[in-house]
A tleap script that builds the chain and sets N, CA, C and O, in Angstrom:
source leaprc.protein.ff14SB
mol = sequence {
  NARG VAL ALA ARG PRO GLY PRO GLY ARG PRO
  ARG THR ARG PRO ASP ARG VAL VAL ALA ASP
  LYS GLY TYR SER ALA ARG LYS ILE ARG ALA
  TYR LEU ARG ARG ARG GLY ILE ALA ALA THR
  ILE PRO GLU ARG ILE ASP GLN ILE ASN GLY
  ARG ILE ARG ARG GLY LYS ALA ARG CYS ARG
  LEU ASP ARG THR ALA TYR ARG ARG ARG ASN
  VAL VAL GLU ARG CYS PHE SER ARG LEU LYS
  GLN ASN ARG ALA LEU ALA THR ARG TYR ASP
  LYS ARG ALA VAL HIE TYR GLN ALA MET VAL
  THR LEU ALA CYS LEU ARG LEU TRP LEU CPRO
}
set mol.1.N position { 0.828 -1.185 0.000 }
set mol.1.CA position { 0.000 0.000 0.000 }
set mol.1.C position { 0.870 1.245 0.000 }
set mol.1.O position { 1.880 1.317 0.700 }
set mol.2.N position { 0.469 2.204 -0.782 }
set mol.2.CA position { 1.179 3.469 -0.850 }
set mol.2.C position { 0.178 4.558 -0.486 }
set mol.2.O position { -0.850 4.713 -1.146 }
set mol.3.N position { 0.482 5.308 0.565 }
set mol.3.CA position { -0.429 6.354 1.019 }
set mol.3.C position { -0.494 7.484 0.003 }
set mol.3.O position { 0.518 7.860 -0.587 }
set mol.4.N position { -1.671 8.013 -0.192 }
set mol.4.CA position { -1.842 9.159 -1.094 }
set mol.4.C position { -1.494 10.442 -0.357 }
set mol.4.O position { -1.644 10.509 0.863 }
set mol.5.N position { -1.029 11.468 -1.079 }
set mol.5.CA position { -0.674 12.714 -0.401 }
set mol.5.C position { -1.890 13.439 0.164 }
set mol.5.O position { -1.766 14.182 1.138 }
set mol.6.N position { -3.047 13.239 -0.423 }
set mol.6.CA position { -4.272 13.882 0.047 }
set mol.6.C position { -5.256 12.849 0.549 }
set mol.6.O position { -4.865 11.745 0.927 }
set mol.7.N position { -6.517 13.196 0.554 }
set mol.7.CA position { -7.516 12.240 0.999 }
set mol.7.C position { -7.733 11.139 -0.045 }
set mol.7.O position { -7.431 11.325 -1.224 }
set mol.8.N position { -8.245 10.023 0.389 }
set mol.8.CA position { -8.540 8.930 -0.528 }
set mol.8.C position { -7.917 7.624 -0.080 }
set mol.8.O position { -7.112 7.575 0.850 }
set mol.9.N position { -8.315 6.573 -0.767 }
set mol.9.CA position { -7.799 5.250 -0.450 }
set mol.9.C position { -6.333 5.138 -0.828 }
set mol.9.O position { -5.891 5.788 -1.776 }
set mol.10.N position { -5.573 4.330 -0.107 }
set mol.10.CA position { -4.179 4.131 -0.505 }
set mol.10.C position { -4.098 3.343 -1.803 }
set mol.10.O position { -4.951 2.505 -2.094 }
set mol.11.N position { -3.055 3.628 -2.577 }
set mol.11.CA position { -2.853 2.901 -3.832 }
set mol.11.C position { -2.410 1.484 -3.524 }
set mol.11.O position { -1.637 1.260 -2.593 }
set mol.12.N position { -2.892 0.534 -4.295 }
set mol.12.CA position { -2.480 -0.853 -4.106 }
set mol.12.C position { -1.722 -1.376 -5.317 }
set mol.12.O position { -1.307 -2.535 -5.332 }
set mol.13.N position { -1.539 -0.548 -6.319 }
set mol.13.CA position { -0.838 -0.973 -7.530 }
set mol.13.C position { 0.271 0.032 -7.849 }
set mol.13.O position { 0.009 1.231 -7.950 }
set mol.14.N position { 1.511 -0.449 -8.009 }
set mol.14.CA position { 2.593 0.473 -8.348 }
set mol.14.C position { 2.521 0.889 -9.811 }
set mol.14.O position { 1.880 0.218 -10.620 }
set mol.15.N position { 3.177 1.991 -10.151 }
set mol.15.CA position { 3.250 2.434 -11.540 }
set mol.15.C position { 4.221 1.572 -12.340 }
set mol.15.O position { 3.990 1.296 -13.518 }
set mol.16.N position { 5.303 1.151 -11.698 }
set mol.16.CA position { 6.369 0.443 -12.400 }
set mol.16.C position { 7.039 -0.546 -11.449 }
set mol.16.O position { 7.163 -0.289 -10.251 }
set mol.17.N position { 7.466 -1.676 -11.998 }
set mol.17.CA position { 8.249 -2.654 -11.250 }
set mol.17.C position { 9.622 -2.727 -11.904 }
set mol.17.O position { 9.735 -2.957 -13.109 }
set mol.18.N position { 10.658 -2.532 -11.105 }
set mol.18.CA position { 12.032 -2.610 -11.591 }
set mol.18.C position { 12.678 -3.800 -10.898 }
set mol.18.O position { 12.746 -3.845 -9.670 }
set mol.19.N position { 13.155 -4.768 -11.684 }
set mol.19.CA position { 13.729 -5.987 -11.118 }
set mol.19.C position { 14.946 -6.415 -11.928 }
set mol.19.O position { 15.224 -5.866 -12.994 }
set mol.20.N position { 15.669 -7.406 -11.403 }
set mol.20.CA position { 16.835 -7.904 -12.127 }
set mol.20.C position { 16.444 -9.083 -13.017 }
set mol.20.O position { 15.270 -9.443 -13.107 }
set mol.21.N position { 17.441 -9.679 -13.671 }
set mol.21.CA position { 17.175 -10.729 -14.657 }
set mol.21.C position { 16.556 -11.982 -14.058 }
set mol.21.O position { 15.970 -12.786 -14.782 }
set mol.22.N position { 16.674 -12.159 -12.770 }
set mol.22.CA position { 16.089 -13.326 -12.120 }
set mol.22.C position { 14.567 -13.343 -12.209 }
set mol.22.O position { 13.954 -14.404 -12.093 }
set mol.23.N position { 13.958 -12.194 -12.412 }
set mol.23.CA position { 12.502 -12.082 -12.495 }
set mol.23.C position { 12.020 -11.944 -13.932 }
set mol.23.O position { 10.868 -11.578 -14.165 }
set mol.24.N position { 12.879 -12.230 -14.889 }
set mol.24.CA position { 12.517 -12.104 -16.286 }
set mol.24.C position { 11.901 -13.408 -16.774 }
set mol.24.O position { 12.581 -14.238 -17.376 }
set mol.25.N position { 10.615 -13.581 -16.512 }
set mol.25.CA position { 9.890 -14.774 -16.938 }
set mol.25.C position { 8.590 -14.343 -17.609 }
set mol.25.O position { 8.053 -13.273 -17.321 }
set mol.26.N position { 8.101 -15.181 -18.495 }
set mol.26.CA position { 6.857 -14.849 -19.208 }
set mol.26.C position { 5.688 -14.670 -18.253 }
set mol.26.O position { 4.883 -13.753 -18.417 }
set mol.27.N position { 5.593 -15.544 -17.255 }
set mol.27.CA position { 4.470 -15.463 -16.319 }
set mol.27.C position { 4.468 -14.150 -15.550 }
set mol.27.O position { 3.423 -13.530 -15.357 }
set mol.28.N position { 5.644 -13.739 -15.118 }
set mol.28.CA position { 5.736 -12.487 -14.360 }
set mol.28.C position { 5.391 -11.308 -15.245 }
set mol.28.O position { 4.637 -10.424 -14.838 }
set mol.29.N position { 5.935 -11.284 -16.452 }
set mol.29.CA position { 5.629 -10.185 -17.372 }
set mol.29.C position { 4.154 -10.168 -17.749 }
set mol.29.O position { 3.556 -9.097 -17.856 }
set mol.30.N position { 3.558 -11.343 -17.952 }
set mol.30.CA position { 2.127 -11.410 -18.293 }
set mol.30.C position { 1.270 -10.938 -17.132 }
set mol.30.O position { 0.281 -10.234 -17.337 }
set mol.31.N position { 1.638 -11.319 -15.918 }
set mol.31.CA position { 0.891 -10.872 -14.735 }
set mol.31.C position { 0.934 -9.357 -14.606 }
set mol.31.O position { -0.093 -8.725 -14.358 }
set mol.32.N position { 2.113 -8.774 -14.772 }
set mol.32.CA position { 2.244 -7.319 -14.675 }
set mol.32.C position { 1.462 -6.627 -15.789 }
set mol.32.O position { 0.824 -5.601 -15.555 }
set mol.33.N position { 1.510 -7.183 -16.996 }
set mol.33.CA position { 0.776 -6.606 -18.115 }
set mol.33.C position { -0.735 -6.629 -17.857 }
set mol.33.O position { -1.440 -5.662 -18.144 }
set mol.34.N position { -1.222 -7.764 -17.302 }
set mol.34.CA position { -2.655 -7.877 -16.988 }
set mol.34.C position { -3.097 -6.833 -15.983 }
set mol.34.O position { -4.203 -6.303 -16.084 }
set mol.35.N position { -2.247 -6.532 -15.018 }
set mol.35.CA position { -2.595 -5.544 -13.993 }
set mol.35.C position { -2.300 -4.116 -14.411 }
set mol.35.O position { -2.606 -3.184 -13.667 }
set mol.36.N position { -1.715 -3.922 -15.582 }
set mol.36.CA position { -1.426 -2.578 -16.076 }
set mol.36.C position { -0.214 -1.938 -15.432 }
set mol.36.O position { -0.165 -0.718 -15.275 }
set mol.37.N position { 0.759 -2.743 -15.058 }
set mol.37.CA position { 1.967 -2.257 -14.401 }
set mol.37.C position { 3.119 -2.348 -15.391 }
set mol.37.O position { 3.342 -3.397 -15.995 }
set mol.38.N position { 3.849 -1.251 -15.559 }
set mol.38.CA position { 5.003 -1.249 -16.460 }
set mol.38.C position { 6.139 -2.043 -15.823 }
set mol.38.O position { 6.387 -1.931 -14.622 }
set mol.39.N position { 6.827 -2.844 -16.632 }
set mol.39.CA position { 7.926 -3.669 -16.133 }
set mol.39.C position { 9.245 -3.194 -16.717 }
set mol.39.O position { 9.371 -3.020 -17.929 }
set mol.40.N position { 10.227 -2.985 -15.851 }
set mol.40.CA position { 11.584 -2.668 -16.274 }
set mol.40.C position { 12.462 -3.814 -15.799 }
set mol.40.O position { 13.057 -3.761 -14.723 }
set mol.41.N position { 12.530 -4.850 -16.625 }
set mol.41.CA position { 13.277 -6.056 -16.290 }
set mol.41.C position { 14.132 -6.425 -17.501 }
set mol.41.O position { 13.585 -6.673 -18.576 }
set mol.42.N position { 15.452 -6.468 -17.359 }
set mol.42.CA position { 16.279 -6.870 -18.505 }
set mol.42.C position { 16.056 -8.350 -18.813 }
set mol.42.O position { 15.732 -9.141 -17.928 }
set mol.43.N position { 16.236 -8.704 -20.079 }
set mol.43.CA position { 16.018 -10.084 -20.505 }
set mol.43.C position { 17.273 -10.921 -20.320 }
set mol.43.O position { 18.394 -10.430 -20.446 }
set mol.44.N position { 17.060 -12.196 -20.018 }
set mol.44.CA position { 18.179 -13.137 -19.967 }
set mol.44.C position { 18.610 -13.452 -21.395 }
set mol.44.O position { 17.850 -13.243 -22.340 }
set mol.45.N position { 19.824 -13.951 -21.545 }
set mol.45.CA position { 20.388 -14.192 -22.869 }
set mol.45.C position { 19.607 -15.273 -23.620 }
set mol.45.O position { 19.482 -15.200 -24.843 }
set mol.46.N position { 19.077 -16.281 -22.903 }
set mol.46.CA position { 18.319 -17.315 -23.600 }
set mol.46.C position { 17.001 -16.764 -24.144 }
set mol.46.O position { 16.529 -17.214 -25.188 }
set mol.47.N position { 16.406 -15.800 -23.450 }
set mol.47.CA position { 15.189 -15.170 -23.955 }
set mol.47.C position { 15.484 -14.310 -25.177 }
set mol.47.O position { 14.701 -14.274 -26.126 }
set mol.48.N position { 16.613 -13.622 -25.145 }
set mol.48.CA position { 16.998 -12.788 -26.290 }
set mol.48.C position { 17.236 -13.663 -27.506 }
set mol.48.O position { 16.780 -13.341 -28.603 }
set mol.49.N position { 17.954 -14.779 -27.319 }
set mol.49.CA position { 18.217 -15.680 -28.445 }
set mol.49.C position { 16.934 -16.293 -28.986 }
set mol.49.O position { 16.798 -16.471 -30.197 }
set mol.50.N position { 15.995 -16.617 -28.112 }
set mol.50.CA position { 14.712 -17.156 -28.559 }
set mol.50.C position { 13.925 -16.154 -29.375 }
set mol.50.O position { 13.301 -16.517 -30.372 }
set mol.51.N position { 13.947 -14.908 -28.966 }
set mol.51.CA position { 13.251 -13.863 -29.732 }
set mol.51.C position { 13.890 -13.677 -31.106 }
set mol.51.O position { 13.191 -13.503 -32.104 }
set mol.52.N position { 15.218 -13.713 -31.152 }
set mol.52.CA position { 15.917 -13.543 -32.428 }
set mol.52.C position { 15.583 -14.707 -33.364 }
set mol.52.O position { 15.360 -14.505 -34.558 }
set mol.53.N position { 15.549 -15.940 -32.811 }
set mol.53.CA position { 15.194 -17.106 -33.629 }
set mol.53.C position { 13.776 -17.004 -34.182 }
set mol.53.O position { 13.517 -17.394 -35.320 }
set mol.54.N position { 12.865 -16.479 -33.374 }
set mol.54.CA position { 11.476 -16.347 -33.832 }
set mol.54.C position { 11.270 -15.128 -34.719 }
set mol.54.O position { 10.205 -14.971 -35.317 }
set mol.55.N position { 12.272 -14.269 -34.810 }
set mol.55.CA position { 12.176 -13.094 -35.669 }
set mol.55.C position { 11.464 -11.923 -35.025 }
set mol.55.O position { 10.980 -11.029 -35.720 }
set mol.56.N position { 11.396 -11.919 -33.704 }
set mol.56.CA position { 10.728 -10.823 -32.989 }
set mol.56.C position { 11.762 -9.845 -32.454 }
set mol.56.O position { 12.949 -10.158 -32.356 }
set mol.57.N position { 11.284 -8.655 -32.110 }
set mol.57.CA position { 12.175 -7.622 -31.569 }
set mol.57.C position { 12.404 -7.855 -30.077 }
set mol.57.O position { 11.591 -8.489 -29.404 }
set mol.58.N position { 13.511 -7.340 -29.576 }
set mol.58.CA position { 13.811 -7.447 -28.152 }
set mol.58.C position { 12.918 -6.513 -27.360 }
set mol.58.O position { 12.402 -5.530 -27.891 }
set mol.59.N position { 12.741 -6.828 -26.081 }
set mol.59.CA position { 11.997 -5.939 -25.186 }
set mol.59.C position { 12.828 -4.686 -24.951 }
set mol.59.O position { 14.051 -4.755 -24.828 }
set mol.60.N position { 12.176 -3.574 -24.891 }
set mol.60.CA position { 12.883 -2.326 -24.610 }
set mol.60.C position { 13.032 -2.162 -23.108 }
set mol.60.O position { 12.117 -2.472 -22.345 }
set mol.61.N position { 14.178 -1.677 -22.693 }
set mol.61.CA position { 14.473 -1.497 -21.283 }
set mol.61.C position { 14.647 -0.011 -21.005 }
set mol.61.O position { 15.447 0.658 -21.659 }
set mol.62.N position { 13.904 0.499 -20.044 }
set mol.62.CA position { 14.040 1.890 -19.635 }
set mol.62.C position { 15.303 1.999 -18.776 }
set mol.62.O position { 15.278 1.715 -17.578 }
set mol.63.N position { 16.387 2.407 -19.395 }
set mol.63.CA position { 17.681 2.391 -18.722 }
set mol.63.C position { 17.760 3.377 -17.559 }
set mol.63.O position { 18.440 3.098 -16.571 }
set mol.64.N position { 17.090 4.511 -17.650 }
set mol.64.CA position { 17.152 5.469 -16.542 }
set mol.64.C position { 16.456 4.906 -15.307 }
set mol.64.O position { 16.951 5.070 -14.192 }
set mol.65.N position { 15.317 4.245 -15.489 }
set mol.65.CA position { 14.624 3.641 -14.346 }
set mol.65.C position { 15.450 2.499 -13.770 }
set mol.65.O position { 15.488 2.316 -12.553 }
set mol.66.N position { 16.110 1.730 -14.628 }
set mol.66.CA position { 16.917 0.611 -14.145 }
set mol.66.C position { 18.158 1.107 -13.408 }
set mol.66.O position { 18.613 0.454 -12.469 }
set mol.67.N position { 18.708 2.234 -13.810 }
set mol.67.CA position { 19.874 2.791 -13.109 }
set mol.67.C position { 19.485 3.275 -11.718 }
set mol.67.O position { 20.282 3.186 -10.784 }
set mol.68.N position { 18.273 3.783 -11.575 }
set mol.68.CA position { 17.821 4.234 -10.253 }
set mol.68.C position { 17.683 3.060 -9.293 }
set mol.68.O position { 17.785 3.240 -8.080 }
set mol.69.N position { 17.453 1.857 -9.820 }
set mol.69.CA position { 17.362 0.665 -8.985 }
set mol.69.C position { 18.676 0.433 -8.258 }
set mol.69.O position { 18.676 -0.057 -7.129 }
set mol.70.N position { 19.792 0.777 -8.883 }
set mol.70.CA position { 21.100 0.594 -8.278 }
set mol.70.C position { 21.236 1.405 -6.992 }
set mol.70.O position { 21.879 0.945 -6.048 }
set mol.71.N position { 20.658 2.579 -6.932 }
set mol.71.CA position { 20.717 3.406 -5.729 }
set mol.71.C position { 20.025 2.692 -4.570 }
set mol.71.O position { 20.524 2.696 -3.445 }
set mol.72.N position { 18.888 2.088 -4.850 }
set mol.72.CA position { 18.151 1.368 -3.811 }
set mol.72.C position { 18.939 0.149 -3.352 }
set mol.72.O position { 19.019 -0.122 -2.154 }
set mol.73.N position { 19.520 -0.587 -4.292 }
set mol.73.CA position { 20.302 -1.769 -3.940 }
set mol.73.C position { 21.513 -1.396 -3.086 }
set mol.73.O position { 21.841 -2.107 -2.137 }
set mol.74.N position { 22.174 -0.298 -3.411 }
set mol.74.CA position { 23.318 0.126 -2.606 }
set mol.74.C position { 22.891 0.539 -1.211 }
set mol.74.O position { 23.604 0.287 -0.240 }
set mol.75.N position { 21.723 1.175 -1.105 }
set mol.75.CA position { 21.210 1.571 0.213 }
set mol.75.C position { 20.930 0.330 1.065 }
set mol.75.O position { 21.277 0.305 2.246 }
set mol.76.N position { 20.308 -0.693 0.483 }
set mol.76.CA position { 20.079 -1.930 1.225 }
set mol.76.C position { 21.396 -2.563 1.646 }
set mol.76.O position { 21.506 -3.099 2.749 }
set mol.77.N position { 22.386 -2.504 0.782 }
set mol.77.CA position { 23.696 -3.060 1.110 }
set mol.77.C position { 24.313 -2.339 2.300 }
set mol.77.O position { 24.876 -2.972 3.194 }
set mol.78.N position { 24.205 -1.032 2.309 }
set mol.78.CA position { 24.754 -0.254 3.431 }
set mol.78.C position { 23.994 -0.528 4.723 }
set mol.78.O position { 24.589 -0.570 5.800 }
set mol.79.N position { 22.674 -0.715 4.617 }
set mol.79.CA position { 21.893 -1.013 5.816 }
set mol.79.C position { 22.212 -2.400 6.355 }
set mol.79.O position { 22.199 -2.609 7.568 }
set mol.80.N position { 22.497 -3.349 5.470 }
set mol.80.CA position { 22.797 -4.711 5.893 }
set mol.80.C position { 24.173 -4.833 6.553 }
set mol.80.O position { 24.494 -5.879 7.116 }
set mol.81.N position { 24.986 -3.776 6.488 }
set mol.81.CA position { 26.264 -3.801 7.198 }
set mol.81.C position { 26.045 -3.744 8.705 }
set mol.81.O position { 26.921 -4.108 9.489 }
set mol.82.N position { 24.856 -3.280 9.095 }
set mol.82.CA position { 24.492 -3.277 10.500 }
set mol.82.C position { 24.076 -4.704 10.874 }
set mol.82.O position { 23.102 -5.228 10.333 }
set mol.83.N position { 24.794 -5.316 11.774 }
set mol.83.CA position { 24.592 -6.729 12.069 }
set mol.83.C position { 23.199 -7.030 12.613 }
set mol.83.O position { 22.626 -8.075 12.305 }
set mol.84.N position { 22.661 -6.142 13.402 }
set mol.84.CA position { 21.330 -6.377 13.975 }
set mol.84.C position { 20.256 -6.409 12.889 }
set mol.84.O position { 19.253 -7.107 13.033 }
set mol.85.N position { 20.455 -5.669 11.821 }
set mol.85.CA position { 19.483 -5.694 10.721 }
set mol.85.C position { 19.683 -6.922 9.840 }
set mol.85.O position { 18.710 -7.516 9.374 }
set mol.86.N position { 20.919 -7.299 9.611 }
set mol.86.CA position { 21.197 -8.409 8.705 }
set mol.86.C position { 20.696 -9.736 9.263 }
set mol.86.O position { 20.224 -10.587 8.508 }
set mol.87.N position { 20.795 -9.921 10.586 }
set mol.87.CA position { 20.390 -11.198 11.178 }
set mol.87.C position { 19.044 -11.133 11.879 }
set mol.87.O position { 18.502 -12.168 12.266 }
set mol.88.N position { 18.505 -9.958 12.047 }
set mol.88.CA position { 17.209 -9.718 12.693 }
set mol.88.C position { 17.148 -10.379 14.062 }
set mol.88.O position { 16.461 -11.381 14.265 }
set mol.89.N position { 17.887 -9.789 14.993 }
set mol.89.CA position { 17.879 -10.275 16.363 }
set mol.89.C position { 16.575 -9.933 17.073 }
set mol.89.O position { 16.131 -10.679 17.946 }
set mol.90.N position { 15.969 -8.829 16.711 }
set mol.90.CA position { 14.771 -8.358 17.408 }
set mol.90.C position { 13.580 -9.240 17.102 }
set mol.90.O position { 13.360 -9.639 15.959 }
set mol.91.N position { 12.809 -9.542 18.145 }
set mol.91.CA position { 11.637 -10.391 17.965 }
set mol.91.C position { 10.409 -9.568 17.581 }
set mol.91.O position { 9.535 -10.056 16.865 }
set mol.92.N position { 10.342 -8.359 18.040 }
set mol.92.CA position { 9.168 -7.530 17.782 }
set mol.92.C position { 9.407 -6.594 16.602 }
set mol.92.O position { 10.508 -6.080 16.403 }
set mol.93.N position { 8.356 -6.390 15.834 }
set mol.93.CA position { 8.457 -5.549 14.642 }
set mol.93.C position { 8.768 -4.099 15.008 }
set mol.93.O position { 9.461 -3.407 14.262 }
set mol.94.N position { 8.265 -3.637 16.146 }
set mol.94.CA position { 8.510 -2.253 16.572 }
set mol.94.C position { 9.997 -2.043 16.845 }
set mol.94.O position { 10.555 -1.008 16.478 }
set mol.95.N position { 10.636 -3.010 17.480 }
set mol.95.CA position { 12.058 -2.880 17.780 }
set mol.95.C position { 12.890 -2.938 16.494 }
set mol.95.O position { 13.874 -2.212 16.351 }
set mol.96.N position { 12.491 -3.798 15.572 }
set mol.96.CA position { 13.202 -3.889 14.289 }
set mol.96.C position { 13.064 -2.579 13.515 }
set mol.96.O position { 14.031 -2.100 12.923 }
set mol.97.N position { 11.861 -2.001 13.520 }
set mol.97.CA position { 11.646 -0.712 12.842 }
set mol.97.C position { 12.510 0.377 13.474 }
set mol.97.O position { 13.052 1.227 12.767 }
set mol.98.N position { 12.638 0.355 14.789 }
set mol.98.CA position { 13.495 1.336 15.460 }
set mol.98.C position { 14.954 1.151 15.043 }
set mol.98.O position { 15.680 2.127 14.856 }
set mol.99.N position { 15.374 -0.099 14.899 }
set mol.99.CA position { 16.753 -0.364 14.467 }
set mol.99.C position { 16.981 0.108 13.041 }
set mol.99.O position { 18.048 0.639 12.731 }
set mol.100.N position { 15.994 -0.077 12.165 }
set mol.100.CA position { 16.099 0.418 10.787 }
set mol.100.C position { 16.210 1.935 10.788 }
set mol.100.O position { 16.999 2.505 10.035 }
set mol.101.N position { 15.420 2.587 11.633 }
set mol.101.CA position { 15.461 4.047 11.729 }
set mol.101.C position { 16.831 4.517 12.205 }
set mol.101.O position { 17.383 5.472 11.658 }
set mol.102.N position { 17.380 3.858 13.214 }
set mol.102.CA position { 18.707 4.234 13.700 }
set mol.102.C position { 19.786 4.017 12.641 }
set mol.102.O position { 20.693 4.836 12.497 }
set mol.103.N position { 19.686 2.925 11.908 }
set mol.103.CA position { 20.675 2.655 10.858 }
set mol.103.C position { 20.568 3.706 9.754 }
set mol.103.O position { 21.588 4.143 9.220 }
set mol.104.N position { 19.364 4.111 9.410 }
set mol.104.CA position { 19.189 5.166 8.394 }
set mol.104.C position { 19.760 6.490 8.880 }
set mol.104.O position { 20.389 7.218 8.112 }
set mol.105.N position { 19.546 6.799 10.133 }
set mol.105.CA position { 20.107 8.037 10.694 }
set mol.105.C position { 21.635 8.005 10.660 }
set mol.105.O position { 22.271 9.019 10.374 }
set mol.106.N position { 22.222 6.848 10.950 }
set mol.106.CA position { 23.673 6.736 10.895 }
set mol.106.C position { 24.197 6.931 9.478 }
set mol.106.O position { 25.301 7.443 9.289 }
set mol.107.N position { 23.407 6.523 8.473 }
set mol.107.CA position { 23.827 6.726 7.083 }
set mol.107.C position { 23.740 8.194 6.677 }
set mol.107.O position { 24.628 8.716 6.004 }
set mol.108.N position { 22.668 8.849 7.092 }
set mol.108.CA position { 22.406 10.209 6.605 }
set mol.108.C position { 23.154 11.291 7.373 }
set mol.108.O position { 23.509 12.325 6.806 }
set mol.109.N position { 23.394 11.057 8.662 }
set mol.109.CA position { 24.113 12.059 9.439 }
set mol.109.C position { 25.611 11.856 9.274 }
set mol.109.O position { 26.083 10.722 9.191 }
set mol.110.N position { 26.363 12.962 9.225 }
set mol.110.CA position { 27.818 12.815 9.059 }
set mol.110.C position { 28.508 12.271 10.289 }
set mol.110.O position { 29.727 12.098 10.287 }
savepdb mol mol.pdb
quit
């Protein structure tokens, strides 16, 4: 769920899904297409070769959206350097959320 800036129900469908090659499958792409969600997923080499054999064009990849995914992945990597977050020692969700908040503050503050 994504909260709206004003009044109204929260959104339950994202505008775009950005994923790596591990999620490049026909079923996943068909599911996203059915729900009206844009997919930014690079194709695996076997899928590219299959398209070339069938004489079809390759899927287009929005490179700017895919590059922004790298920023998120690096942020998760930096957060996982905190041992309490990587192994999830906390039993309660509130304590884990507090630990995530503290780790984010440590990243953002000099």
